[in-house]
C-alpha positions in Angstrom: 21.0 25.0 1.3 23.9 26.3 2.7 23.4 26.2 6.6 25.8 29.2 8.1 26.6 29.6 12.0 27.1 33.3 12.7 28.6 34.1 16.1 30.6 36.5 18.1 30.8 38.1 21.5 28.5 40.6 23.0 29.3 44.0 21.2 31.2 42.3 18.5 28.4 44.0 15.8 26.8 40.6 14.7 23.5 42.3 14.0 25.3 44.6 11.9 26.9 42.1 9.9 23.6 40.1 9.9 21.6 43.0 8.3 24.3 43.4 5.6 24.0 39.5 4.8 20.1 40.0 4.5 20.6 42.9 2.2 22.6 40.5 -0.1 19.7 37.9 0.1 20.6 35.7 3.2 17.7 34.3 4.8 18.4 35.1 8.7 17.5 33.0 11.7 18.0 35.2 14.5 18.3 32.9 17.7 18.1 36.0 20.2 14.6 37.3 18.4 13.2 33.6 18.6 14.6 33.4 22.4 12.4 36.8 23.1 9.5 35.0 21.1 9.5 31.9 23.2 9.4 33.7 26.6 6.5 36.2 25.6 3.6 36.3 28.0 1.3 33.1 27.7 4.2 30.9 26.2 5.2 27.5 28.1 8.8 29.1 27.9 7.6 31.8 30.3 5.6 29.7 32.6 8.7 27.5 33.0 11.1 30.5 33.3 8.7 31.9 36.1 8.7 28.3 37.8 12.4 28.3 37.7 13.3 32.0 39.2 9.8 33.1 41.0 7.4 35.9 39.8 9.8 38.7 40.6 11.4 38.3 37.3 7.8 39.4 35.8 7.4 43.1 34.9 4.0 44.8 35.7 2.4 43.8 32.6 3.2 40.4 32.8 6.2 40.1 30.5 9.7 38.8 31.3 11.9 41.7 33.0 15.1 40.8 31.1 17.1 43.3 33.2 16.2 41.7 36.4 16.6 37.9 35.0 19.8 39.1 33.4 21.2 40.7 36.9 20.2 37.1 38.4 21.8 34.8 35.7 25.0 36.7 34.9 26.1 36.6 38.2 25.7 32.7 38.6 26.7 30.1 36.4 24.3 27.7 37.4 21.4 29.8 37.4 22.5 30.6 33.7 22.6 26.8 32.9 19.0 26.5 34.3 17.7 29.4 32.2 19.6 28.2 29.1 18.1 24.5 29.8 14.3 26.1 29.3 15.1 28.4 26.5 17.4 26.5 24.3 15.7 23.7 23.2 12.6 26.1 22.3 14.7 28.0 20.0 16.3 25.0 18.4 12.9 23.7 17.5 11.7 27.1 16.1 15.1 27.6 14.3 14.3 24.0 12.7 11.0 25.0 11.5 12.2 28.3 9.6 14.9 26.6 8.3 12.6 23.9 6.6 10.8 26.8 5.4 13.6 28.0 3.1 14.3 27.5 -0.4 16.4 24.8 -1.7 19.4 27.2 -2.9 19.3 29.5 0.1 22.0 30.5 2.0 20.4 30.6 5.6 22.4 32.4 8.4 21.8 31.5 11.9 22.9 34.3 14.3 23.5 32.4 17.4 25.3 34.2 20.1 26.2 30.9 22.0 27.4 29.0 19.1 30.8 28.2 20.7 29.6 27.7 24.4 26.9 25.2 23.2 29.3 23.4 20.7 26.9 23.8 18.0 29.7 24.2 15.2 29.0 20.6 13.7 25.5 21.6 13.2 26.3 24.3 10.4 27.9 23.9 7.0 30.5 26.6 8.0 30.8 29.1 11.0 31.2 32.7 10.5 32.6 34.7 13.4 32.4 38.4 13.8 35.3 39.1 15.7 36.7 42.3 17.8 39.1 42.8 20.5 37.9 42.8 24.1 38.6 46.3 24.6 36.3 47.2 21.7 33.5 45.1 23.1 33.8 46.6 26.6 33.8 50.3 24.9 30.8 49.5 22.9 28.7 48.2 25.6 29.4 50.6 28.1 29.5 53.8 25.6 26.8 53.0 23.3 24.4 50.5 25.1 25.1 52.3 28.6 26.1 49.4 30.7 28.0 49.9 33.8 31.2 48.3 33.3 30.8 45.5 36.0 27.7 44.3 34.1 29.6 44.7 30.9 32.5 42.5 32.0 30.0 39.9 33.5 28.2 39.4 30.1 31.6 39.2 28.4 33.1 36.6 31.1 29.9 34.5 30.7 30.6 33.8 26.9 33.3 31.9 25.4 36.6 33.6 25.1 37.9 35.3 22.2 40.1 32.2 21.1 37.4 29.8 21.5 35.5 31.5 18.8 38.2 31.8 16.5 38.9 28.0 16.6 35.6 26.9 15.5 35.9 29.7 12.8 35.6 28.8 9.1 35.2 32.5 8.0 36.4 35.4 10.4 34.9 39.2 9.6 37.2 41.9 11.5 34.8 44.4 12.8 37.3 46.6 14.6 37.0 48.6 11.0 35.2 51.2 9.6 31.6 50.5 8.1 32.6 51.1 4.6 35.3 48.3 5.4 32.8 45.9 6.8 30.7 46.8 4.2 33.1 45.3 1.4 34.3 42.5 3.7 30.8 41.1 4.1 30.0 41.4 0.6 33.3 39.7 -0.1 32.0 36.6 2.3 28.4 36.8 0.2 30.3 35.9 -2.8 31.7 33.1 -1.2 28.8 32.0 0.6 26.8 31.9 -2.7 29.7 29.8 -4.4 29.3 27.4 -1.7 25.6 27.0 -1.8 26.0 26.4 -5.4 28.7 23.6 -5.5 26.8 21.9 -2.5 23.8 22.1 -4.7 25.4 20.4 -7.8 27.4 18.1 -5.6 
């Protein structure tokens, strides 16, 4: 098994890269998706979030009001740390369960937005960083996701710098390119990952 950590700043296009890797045969463990699952209604995770931030972070149907919670934590590093201390251990435990279920020769891609921020690089055989210029991130967040520029900049500022992400990268995928060029680059990276997985399996 080859354990790959996939990361990149918000708006970098990790989801597209992970989709392409899955198309080639990767086993994807999506930390964002798991993070949503562990705070669904009725979970201990949601109860802990409400205890920490109050019932105002709940929507009318009892689910987590993500925009409301986001507006609280992304403006306050201490509150963001509190949220992370609740969610991250739950995400880690579920990720390990999914990983243990993968085949012995699998390329397991862990899509982890805060990999650099949380010092998680040593937990993977290699780290794959999806890289774009900050201007591209801002454009995608405001134009494609409809975020206010102030909110977009706050989300970006809450993450590691581009330089910090690149420091931990074993492989970089430039996503300031057209889709066909991205597809070609991901295919090249996939071939490399398969070679590494086979080499680790035979060693």
